C-alpha positions as CSV (number, residue, x, y, z in Angstrom):
1,X,4.7,5.5,-1.4
2,X,1.5,3.5,-1.8
3,X,-1.1,3.2,-4.4
4,X,-3.2,0.4,-6.1
5,X,-4.7,-0.7,-9.6
6,X,-6.0,-3.3,-12.7
7,X,-6.0,-5.2,-16.0
8,X,-7.0,-5.2,-19.6
9,X,-10.1,-5.9,-21.8
10,X,-11.7,-9.0,-23.0
11,X,-11.1,-12.3,-21.2
12,X,-9.6,-14.1,-24.2
13,X,-7.1,-11.4,-24.8
14,X,-6.2,-11.3,-21.1
15,X,-5.8,-15.1,-21.0
16,X,-3.7,-15.0,-24.1
17,X,-1.4,-12.4,-22.6
18,X,-0.9,-14.5,-19.5
19,X,-0.2,-17.6,-21.5
20,X,2.2,-15.6,-23.6
21,X,3.9,-14.4,-20.4
22,X,4.3,-18.0,-19.2
23,X,5.8,-19.1,-22.4
24,X,8.3,-16.3,-22.6
25,X,10.0,-16.9,-19.3
26,X,7.4,-16.9,-16.6
27,X,7.6,-19.9,-14.3
28,X,4.6,-22.1,-14.4
29,X,3.2,-24.4,-11.7
30,X,5.2,-27.3,-13.1
31,X,8.5,-25.5,-13.4
32,X,11.4,-26.9,-11.3
33,X,12.8,-24.5,-8.7
34,X,16.3,-24.7,-7.3
35,X,16.1,-23.8,-3.7
36,X,19.9,-23.8,-3.3
37,X,21.1,-21.8,-6.2
38,X,24.8,-21.1,-6.6
39,X,25.2,-17.4,-7.2
40,X,29.0,-17.2,-7.6
41,X,29.8,-14.8,-10.4
42,X,26.2,-13.7,-10.7
43,X,24.4,-10.5,-9.9
44,X,20.8,-10.0,-8.8
45,X,19.4,-6.6,-9.8
46,X,16.9,-5.5,-7.2
47,X,14.6,-2.4,-7.1
48,X,12.6,-1.1,-4.2
49,X,11.2,2.2,-2.9
50,X,11.5,1.9,0.9
51,X,13.4,4.6,2.9
52,X,16.6,3.5,4.5
53,X,15.2,4.1,8.0
54,X,11.8,2.4,7.4
55,X,11.3,-1.0,8.9
56,X,11.3,-2.6,5.5
57,X,14.4,-0.7,4.4
58,X,16.3,-1.9,7.5
59,X,15.1,-5.5,7.2
60,X,15.8,-5.8,3.5
61,X,19.2,-4.3,3.8
62,X,20.0,-7.1,6.3
63,X,18.3,-9.6,3.9
64,X,20.7,-8.5,1.1
65,X,23.7,-9.1,3.3
66,X,22.3,-12.5,4.3
67,X,21.6,-13.4,0.6
68,X,25.1,-12.5,-0.6
69,X,26.5,-14.6,2.3
70,X,24.3,-17.7,1.5
71,X,24.4,-17.7,-2.3
72,X,27.8,-16.0,-3.2
73,X,25.9,-13.7,-5.6
74,X,26.1,-9.9,-5.5
75,X,23.1,-7.7,-5.3
76,X,22.9,-4.6,-7.5
77,X,20.4,-2.5,-5.5
78,X,18.7,0.4,-7.2
79,X,16.4,2.7,-5.1
80,X,13.4,3.9,-7.0
81,X,10.6,6.3,-6.0
82,X,7.1,4.9,-5.8
83,X,6.0,7.3,-8.5
84,X,8.9,6.2,-10.7
85,X,8.0,2.5,-10.7
86,X,4.2,3.2,-11.0
87,X,4.6,5.3,-14.0
88,X,7.1,3.2,-16.0
89,X,6.6,-0.4,-14.8
90,X,4.9,-1.6,-18.0
91,X,7.5,-0.2,-20.3
92,X,10.5,-1.1,-18.3
93,X,9.4,-4.7,-17.6
94,X,8.7,-5.1,-21.3
95,X,12.3,-4.3,-22.1
96,X,15.8,-5.7,-21.5
97,X,16.2,-3.2,-18.6
98,X,13.9,-5.2,-16.4
99,X,15.3,-6.0,-12.8
100,X,15.5,-9.6,-11.6
101,X,13.2,-8.7,-8.6
102,X,11.4,-5.7,-7.5
103,X,8.9,-4.3,-4.9
104,X,5.6,-3.5,-6.5
105,X,2.2,-2.3,-5.5
106,X,-0.4,-4.9,-5.0
107,X,-3.9,-4.7,-6.3
108,X,-5.8,-5.1,-9.5
109,X,-4.5,-2.2,-11.4
110,X,-0.9,-2.6,-10.5
111,X,0.3,-6.1,-10.0
112,X,-2.9,-7.4,-11.5
113,X,-2.4,-5.3,-14.6
114,X,1.2,-6.5,-15.1
115,X,0.3,-10.1,-14.5
116,X,-2.5,-10.0,-17.2
117,X,0.0,-8.5,-19.6
118,X,2.4,-11.4,-19.1
119,X,5.0,-9.2,-17.5
120,X,5.3,-11.0,-14.1
121,X,6.4,-14.6,-13.4
122,X,3.8,-17.0,-12.2
123,X,5.2,-17.9,-8.7
124,X,3.1,-21.0,-7.9
125,X,6.1,-23.4,-8.3
126,X,8.3,-21.2,-6.0
127,X,5.4,-21.0,-3.4
128,X,5.2,-24.7,-3.4
129,X,8.9,-25.2,-3.2
130,X,9.5,-22.8,-0.3
131,X,6.1,-23.2,1.5
132,X,5.4,-19.4,1.6
133,X,1.6,-20.0,1.5
134,X,1.9,-21.5,5.0
135,X,3.1,-18.2,6.3
136,X,0.4,-16.1,4.6
137,X,-3.1,-16.0,5.9
138,X,-6.0,-16.2,3.4
139,X,-6.6,-12.4,3.8
140,X,-3.0,-11.7,3.0
141,X,-3.0,-14.0,0.0
142,X,-5.8,-11.9,-1.5
143,X,-3.4,-9.4,-3.0
144,X,-0.8,-12.0,-4.0
145,X,-3.1,-14.0,-6.4
146,X,-4.6,-12.8,-9.7
147,X,-6.8,-14.3,-12.2
148,X,-6.5,-14.0,-16.1
149,X,-8.1,-10.6,-16.1
150,X,-5.8,-9.4,-13.3
151,X,-8.4,-9.3,-10.6
152,X,-7.1,-10.1,-7.2
153,X,-8.2,-12.9,-4.8
154,X,-8.0,-16.0,-7.0
155,X,-5.8,-17.6,-9.7
156,X,-2.0,-17.8,-9.5
157,X,0.5,-16.3,-7.2
158,X,2.2,-13.3,-8.9
159,X,3.7,-11.7,-5.8
160,X,4.7,-12.4,-2.2
161,X,4.0,-9.9,0.6
162,X,6.2,-10.3,3.7
163,X,4.5,-7.6,5.8
164,X,1.2,-6.0,6.5
165,X,0.1,-2.4,6.4
166,X,-2.8,-0.1,7.3
167,X,-3.7,3.6,7.5
168,X,-4.1,5.3,10.9
169,X,-3.8,8.7,12.5
170,X,-0.3,9.7,13.8
171,X,-0.5,12.4,16.5
172,X,1.8,14.7,18.4
173,X,1.3,13.9,22.1
174,X,3.0,17.0,23.3
175,X,0.7,19.3,21.2
176,X,-2.3,17.3,22.4
177,X,-1.3,17.8,26.0
178,X,-0.5,21.5,25.5
179,X,-4.0,22.3,24.1
180,X,-5.9,19.8,26.3
181,X,-6.9,17.5,23.5
182,X,-7.6,13.9,24.3
183,X,-7.3,11.0,21.9
184,X,-10.7,10.9,20.2
185,X,-12.9,7.8,20.5
186,X,-15.7,8.9,18.2
187,X,-16.1,10.9,15.0
188,X,-17.6,13.9,16.8
189,X,-14.6,13.9,19.3
190,X,-12.3,13.8,16.3
191,X,-14.0,16.9,14.8
192,X,-13.8,18.6,18.2
193,X,-10.0,18.1,18.3
194,X,-9.7,19.5,14.8
195,X,-11.7,22.6,16.0
196,X,-9.6,23.0,19.1
197,X,-6.3,23.2,17.2
198,X,-7.8,25.5,14.5
199,X,-9.0,27.9,17.2
200,X,-5.4,28.0,18.6
201,X,-4.2,29.0,15.1
202,X,-2.8,25.6,14.1
203,X,-3.7,23.6,11.0
204,X,-4.8,20.4,12.6
205,X,-4.3,17.8,9.7
206,X,-1.2,17.6,7.6
207,X,-2.3,16.6,4.1
208,X,-1.1,16.0,0.5
209,X,-3.4,16.2,-2.4
210,X,-0.6,15.7,-5.0
211,X,-0.2,12.1,-3.8
212,X,-2.0,9.4,-1.8
213,X,-2.7,10.8,1.7
214,X,-5.8,12.9,0.9
215,X,-7.3,10.2,-1.2
216,X,-6.9,7.7,1.6
217,X,-8.5,10.2,4.1
218,X,-11.5,10.6,1.6
219,X,-11.8,6.8,1.4
220,X,-11.7,6.5,5.2
221,X,-14.5,8.9,5.6
222,X,-16.6,6.8,3.3
223,X,-15.6,3.7,5.2
224,X,-16.7,5.2,8.5
225,X,-20.3,4.9,7.2
226,X,-19.9,1.9,4.8
227,X,-20.1,-1.8,5.3
228,X,-18.2,-4.8,3.9
229,X,-20.6,-5.3,1.1
230,X,-20.0,-1.8,-0.1
231,X,-16.2,-2.5,-0.1
232,X,-16.6,-5.8,-2.0
233,X,-18.7,-4.1,-4.7
234,X,-16.3,-1.2,-5.0
235,X,-13.2,-3.2,-5.2
236,X,-14.3,-6.4,-7.1
237,X,-17.4,-5.2,-9.1
238,X,-19.6,-7.7,-7.4
239,X,-22.5,-5.2,-7.3
240,X,-23.6,-1.7,-8.3
241,X,-21.5,1.3,-7.2
242,X,-23.1,4.6,-6.9
243,X,-20.8,7.6,-6.4
244,X,-23.7,9.7,-5.1
245,X,-24.6,7.3,-2.4
246,X,-24.6,8.4,1.2
247,X,-21.1,7.1,1.9
248,X,-19.3,8.8,-0.9
249,X,-21.3,11.9,-0.5
250,X,-20.5,12.1,3.2
251,X,-16.8,11.7,2.6
252,X,-16.6,14.4,-0.1
253,X,-18.8,16.9,1.7
254,X,-16.9,16.4,4.9
255,X,-13.6,16.9,3.2
256,X,-14.8,20.0,1.6
257,X,-16.1,21.3,4.9
258,X,-12.7,20.6,6.6
259,X,-11.0,22.6,4.0
260,X,-13.4,25.5,4.3
261,X,-12.9,25.5,8.1
262,X,-9.2,25.4,7.8
263,X,-8.7,21.9,9.2
264,X,-6.8,21.1,6.0
265,X,-4.7,23.7,4.3
266,X,-5.4,24.7,0.7
267,X,-1.6,24.4,0.3
268,X,-2.3,20.6,0.2
269,X,-2.8,20.9,-3.5
270,X,1.0,21.5,-3.9
271,X,2.3,19.1,-1.3
272,X,3.6,15.6,-1.7
273,X,3.4,12.8,0.8
274,X,7.0,13.2,1.8
275,X,6.6,17.0,2.4
276,X,3.8,16.3,4.8
277,X,5.5,13.5,6.6
278,X,8.6,15.7,7.0
279,X,6.5,18.5,8.4
280,X,4.8,16.2,10.9
281,X,8.2,14.9,11.9
282,X,9.3,18.5,12.4
283,X,6.4,19.2,14.7
284,X,4.3,21.4,12.4
285,X,1.0,19.4,12.5
286,X,-0.7,17.8,15.4
287,X,-2.0,15.0,13.2
288,X,-1.1,13.2,10.0
289,X,-3.4,10.6,8.6
290,X,-1.2,8.0,6.7
291,X,0.1,4.5,6.6
292,X,2.2,2.2,8.8
293,X,5.0,2.5,6.3
294,X,5.9,5.9,8.0
295,X,6.2,4.2,11.5
296,X,9.8,3.2,11.3
297,X,10.8,6.5,9.8
298,X,9.1,8.4,12.6
299,X,10.6,6.1,15.2
300,X,14.0,6.9,14.0
301,X,13.5,10.6,13.1
302,X,11.3,12.1,15.8
303,X,13.4,13.2,18.7
304,X,11.9,16.4,20.0
305,X,8.4,15.3,20.9
306,X,6.4,12.3,22.0
307,X,4.0,10.8,19.5
308,X,1.6,7.9,19.1
309,X,-1.2,6.6,16.8
310,X,-4.8,5.6,16.9
311,X,-7.2,4.0,14.5
312,X,-9.8,6.3,12.9
313,X,-12.5,6.8,15.5
314,X,-16.0,5.6,14.9
315,X,-15.0,3.3,12.0
316,X,-14.6,-0.5,12.0
317,X,-12.7,-0.4,8.8
318,X,-9.5,1.2,7.5
319,X,-7.5,1.3,4.3
320,X,-5.1,-1.5,4.5
321,X,-4.0,-4.9,3.3
322,X,-0.9,-7.0,2.9
323,X,2.2,-5.0,2.2
324,X,3.6,-4.4,-1.2
325,X,4.7,-7.5,-3.2
326,X,8.0,-8.9,-4.3
327,X,7.4,-9.7,-7.9
328,X,9.7,-11.4,-10.4
329,X,9.5,-9.9,-13.9
330,X,9.0,-12.4,-16.7
331,X,12.3,-11.2,-18.2
332,X,14.3,-11.7,-15.0
333,X,17.6,-13.4,-15.8
334,X,18.1,-14.9,-12.3
335,X,14.7,-16.2,-11.2
336,X,16.0,-18.9,-8.8
337,X,18.2,-16.3,-7.1
338,X,15.1,-13.9,-6.9
339,X,13.0,-16.7,-5.2
340,X,15.9,-17.3,-2.8
341,X,16.0,-13.6,-1.8
342,X,12.2,-13.6,-1.2
343,X,12.6,-16.6,1.0
344,X,15.3,-14.9,3.1
345,X,12.9,-11.9,3.7
346,X,10.4,-14.4,5.0
347,X,12.9,-15.9,7.5
348,X,12.4,-15.5,11.2
349,X,15.6,-13.5,11.5
350,X,14.5,-10.8,9.0
351,X,10.9,-10.9,10.0
352,X,11.8,-10.3,13.7
353,X,14.1,-7.5,12.7
354,X,11.3,-5.8,10.7
355,X,8.9,-6.2,13.6
356,X,11.3,-4.5,16.1
357,X,11.8,-1.6,13.8
358,X,8.2,-0.6,13.3
359,X,7.0,-3.0,10.6
360,X,4.2,-5.5,10.7
361,X,5.8,-8.9,9.9
362,X,3.8,-11.8,8.6
363,X,6.0,-14.6,9.9
364,X,7.8,-13.3,13.0
365,X,8.1,-15.0,16.5
366,X,5.7,-13.0,18.7
367,X,8.0,-13.4,21.6
368,X,10.9,-11.8,19.7
369,X,9.1,-8.5,19.3
370,X,10.3,-6.5,22.3
371,X,10.0,-2.8,21.0
372,X,7.0,-1.2,22.9
373,X,5.9,1.0,19.9
374,X,6.2,-2.0,17.5
375,X,4.0,-4.0,19.8
376,X,1.3,-1.1,19.7
377,X,1.5,-1.0,15.9
378,X,1.1,-4.8,15.5
379,X,-1.7,-4.8,18.1
380,X,-3.7,-2.2,16.1
381,X,-3.2,-4.2,12.9
382,X,-4.4,-7.4,14.7
383,X,-7.5,-5.4,15.9
384,X,-8.3,-4.5,12.3
385,X,-7.8,-8.0,11.0
386,X,-9.8,-9.6,13.8
387,X,-12.9,-7.5,12.8
388,X,-12.4,-8.0,9.1
389,X,-11.4,-4.3,8.9
390,X,-8.9,-4.2,6.1
391,X,-10.7,-2.4,3.2
392,X,-7.8,-2.2,0.6
393,X,-7.2,1.2,-1.0
394,X,-9.4,3.7,-2.9
395,X,-7.4,3.7,-6.1
396,X,-7.3,-0.1,-6.6
397,X,-10.3,-0.6,-8.9
398,X,-9.0,0.8,-12.2
399,X,-5.7,1.4,-13.9
400,X,-5.8,5.2,-13.8
401,X,-7.8,5.8,-10.6
402,X,-4.9,6.8,-8.5
403,X,-4.2,9.9,-10.6
404,X,-7.8,10.5,-11.2
405,X,-8.6,10.6,-7.4
406,X,-5.7,13.0,-6.8
407,X,-6.7,15.3,-9.6
408,X,-10.4,15.4,-8.5
409,X,-9.6,16.1,-4.8
410,X,-7.2,18.8,-5.8
411,X,-10.2,20.5,-7.5
412,X,-12.2,20.0,-4.4
413,X,-9.6,21.6,-2.2
414,X,-8.9,24.6,-4.4
415,X,-12.6,25.2,-4.8
416,X,-12.8,24.7,-8.6
417,X,-15.3,21.9,-8.4
418,X,-18.2,21.2,-5.9
419,X,-18.5,17.9,-4.1
420,X,-21.2,16.8,-6.4
421,X,-19.1,17.6,-9.5
422,X,-16.2,15.7,-8.0
423,X,-18.4,12.7,-7.5
424,X,-19.7,13.0,-11.1
425,X,-16.1,13.0,-12.4
426,X,-14.9,10.1,-10.2
427,X,-18.1,8.0,-10.9
428,X,-17.6,8.4,-14.7
429,X,-14.0,7.6,-14.6
430,X,-14.6,4.5,-12.4
431,X,-17.3,3.2,-14.7
432,X,-15.0,3.7,-17.8
433,X,-12.2,1.9,-16.1
434,X,-14.2,-1.0,-14.8
435,X,-15.8,-1.5,-18.3
436,X,-12.3,-1.7,-19.8
437,X,-11.6,-4.6,-17.5
438,X,-14.8,-6.5,-17.5
439,X,-15.8,-5.9,-21.1
């Protein structure tokens, strides 16, 4: 469901692509925006990859109804999988099949890459017209803005997030109680919990190495030893990155030892994120390390046991950021309608609905959030943001790093490569990817 990535080569080429994108339909800062578009007889084509029972799925369904009521336009909604959009975005957005608006992954190698290729609309004019920047803190704006090379944090708005997200440990309270396991508050206590469940014949951690969860756990292990400078160097190329440093080495060796001890099943090499989420929901695993995007789904779907969440013990940082972005393709035929839809998703009505269904809204009324579990989720997010703990995601730095991380960690899990060899592989691919961006 979630991943993250970057841009192209030389600065002049990237700048030329951005200019070309603006001249072929992308709104510029000076473009006029109609905040009251008449949509009668028009259709807005919208893509997203949220589950129907997720907080975002529930909120955006309500936003579609509100949009149709306000504008008179019809919405042609097309559900896509995360992997579908990730693998085909560049080709589709460069064709006449591009939607008018879509959910897309934030980060250098996803939204950043598409913006540098001129495939996304510069949203500065719409941001000014609707005032969205007033609802987005500076940290949330980081993933909404991209420079000419597609590197996040500065430049123009190319996407608008309307929620936040982070990664945490989901746990089965009934299983914890049955085996006398307490919620761990340190890394050693976390490993003790893993050992207790394994001794009882239970695989403690549900994991997928085919898709994102295992890569995010690997990154979390590194973050438990790293500092903010390490994150900045890794994500924005501000300093040297050594894949054989103590942080990456600890993460990779620990992951390998957990597989060897049976804390993570070798079957993870054949499991997708959805497989593991479904298994946790069915009560198979005591713990599932994954993102807040599962929260609403579990709230709606788990009926047979009590569950909760906790931040990774012993770490001040966690994978996380703003949520995915609403982006408007350069070839969108209904840009003013697309902007209007974004604005509706930022309204108090939709934000409050998201917050009460397990989402992390960016512009809700705090007093309107009454659901106890939702309050817990938002409180954990606020704890992370208060300590500058959002560390983005492991695959953001280069265009192909998501697949490369998954492939390398599959080799680690199945034993075909040692931790050192995995770090050699990832270090080489990271360096190649960064060089293609920075020149």
